[in-house]
C-alpha positions in Angstrom: 70.3 225.9 359.7 71.9 223.9 356.9 73.2 225.8 353.9 72.3 224.5 350.4 74.9 225.3 347.8 73.9 225.0 344.1 76.8 225.1 341.7 75.8 225.3 338.1 79.3 224.9 336.8 79.2 225.7 333.0 75.8 224.1 332.4 72.6 225.7 331.2 71.9 227.9 328.2 70.4 231.4 328.5 67.0 230.0 327.8 67.5 227.2 330.4 68.8 229.7 333.0 65.8 232.0 332.6 63.4 229.1 333.0 65.5 227.9 336.0 65.1 231.3 337.7 61.4 231.4 337.0 60.8 227.9 338.4 63.3 228.3 341.3 61.6 231.5 342.6 58.4 229.5 343.0 60.1 226.8 345.0 62.0 229.0 347.5 60.9 228.7 351.1 61.9 231.2 353.7 63.4 228.6 356.0 66.0 227.5 353.4 69.5 229.0 353.3 70.4 228.7 349.6 73.4 230.0 347.8 73.4 229.8 344.0 76.7 229.8 342.0 75.6 230.3 338.3 77.9 230.3 335.3 79.8 233.6 335.5 78.1 234.8 332.2 74.7 234.8 334.0 75.6 236.5 337.3 73.8 239.7 336.3 70.5 237.8 335.9 70.6 237.0 339.6 71.3 240.6 340.7 67.8 241.0 342.2 67.3 237.4 343.1 65.7 236.6 346.5 68.5 234.3 347.7 72.3 234.6 348.0 74.4 234.4 344.9 78.1 233.5 344.6 80.8 233.5 341.9 82.5 230.3 341.1 85.8 232.0 340.5 87.4 235.5 340.3 90.7 237.0 339.4 92.6 238.1 342.4 93.8 241.5 341.0 91.8 244.7 341.0 90.7 246.6 337.9 93.2 246.4 335.1 94.1 245.0 331.7 93.1 241.4 332.5 91.1 240.4 329.5 88.4 237.9 330.2 88.7 238.1 334.0 86.3 239.3 336.7 87.4 241.0 339.9 86.0 241.3 343.4 85.1 245.0 342.9 82.9 244.1 339.9 81.3 241.3 341.8 80.3 243.6 344.7 78.6 245.9 342.2 76.4 243.0 341.1 75.5 242.2 344.8 77.5 239.0 344.7 78.3 238.1 348.3 79.9 234.6 348.0 83.0 233.2 346.3 83.9 229.5 345.8 87.5 228.4 345.8 89.5 225.2 345.4 87.0 223.2 343.4 88.4 220.1 342.0 87.4 221.1 338.5 89.7 224.1 338.6 92.6 222.1 340.2 92.3 219.1 337.9 92.3 221.3 334.8 95.3 223.3 336.1 93.3 226.6 336.2 94.3 227.2 339.8 97.1 226.0 342.1 97.3 226.2 345.9 99.4 229.4 345.9 96.7 231.1 343.9 94.0 229.7 346.0 95.6 230.9 349.2 95.9 234.4 347.7 92.3 234.3 346.6 91.1 233.2 350.0 92.7 236.1 351.7 91.5 238.6 349.1 88.0 237.3 349.2 87.8 237.4 353.0 89.5 240.8 353.3 86.9 242.2 350.8 84.1 240.9 353.1 82.9 238.0 350.8 81.6 234.9 352.4 84.1 232.4 351.1 83.4 228.7 350.4 86.6 226.6 350.4 86.1 223.2 348.9 88.3 220.5 350.4 88.9 216.8 350.1 88.3 216.4 346.4 91.5 217.2 344.6 93.4 214.0 345.2 93.0 210.5 346.4 94.7 209.6 349.6 95.0 206.6 352.0 94.4 209.0 354.9 91.9 211.7 353.6 91.7 213.5 356.9 95.5 213.9 357.1 95.4 215.2 353.5 92.6 217.7 354.2 94.4 218.8 357.4 97.6 219.4 355.5 95.7 221.3 352.8 93.9 223.5 355.3 97.1 224.2 357.2 98.7 225.5 354.0 95.7 227.3 352.6 94.7 229.0 355.8 98.2 230.1 356.9 98.3 233.8 357.6 94.5 234.2 357.3 93.1 237.3 358.9 91.6 235.8 362.1 89.0 238.6 362.3 87.6 237.5 358.9 87.4 233.8 359.6 83.7 233.9 360.4 83.1 234.4 356.7 84.9 231.2 355.8 82.8 228.1 355.1 84.6 224.8 354.6 82.7 222.5 352.1 83.7 218.8 351.9 
């Protein structure tokens, strides 16, 4: 079965997201595998949603004095079961680098999240497959092999 991933980025107001949820619930079919990645502000509105919900980003440390960040423990309490990493928006705006992403991949997988790793968007290349292979070799180095079944590569 194909997986449909809906990334809201930072679009939609509170009124729009409530209308979206109402209309979307009417469209869901049982044979669709859908994961929704809403704006982090609206994650709690999807707590009881009938499809899978993911977080577009997270802070890789546990509870602590990290103002404005959300950690994996808090996401689990909201029934969030997916994370998305390495999106070009975060790379292009220098919000993440490959070292941080590699750390987040390991932490996400080791905390039993289904982890979507976005590849192939961050830079132009004459040989995109070589570039993607190089990126994956770096990002997936030392990954826990027992957890790799929860890793989804998105191109």
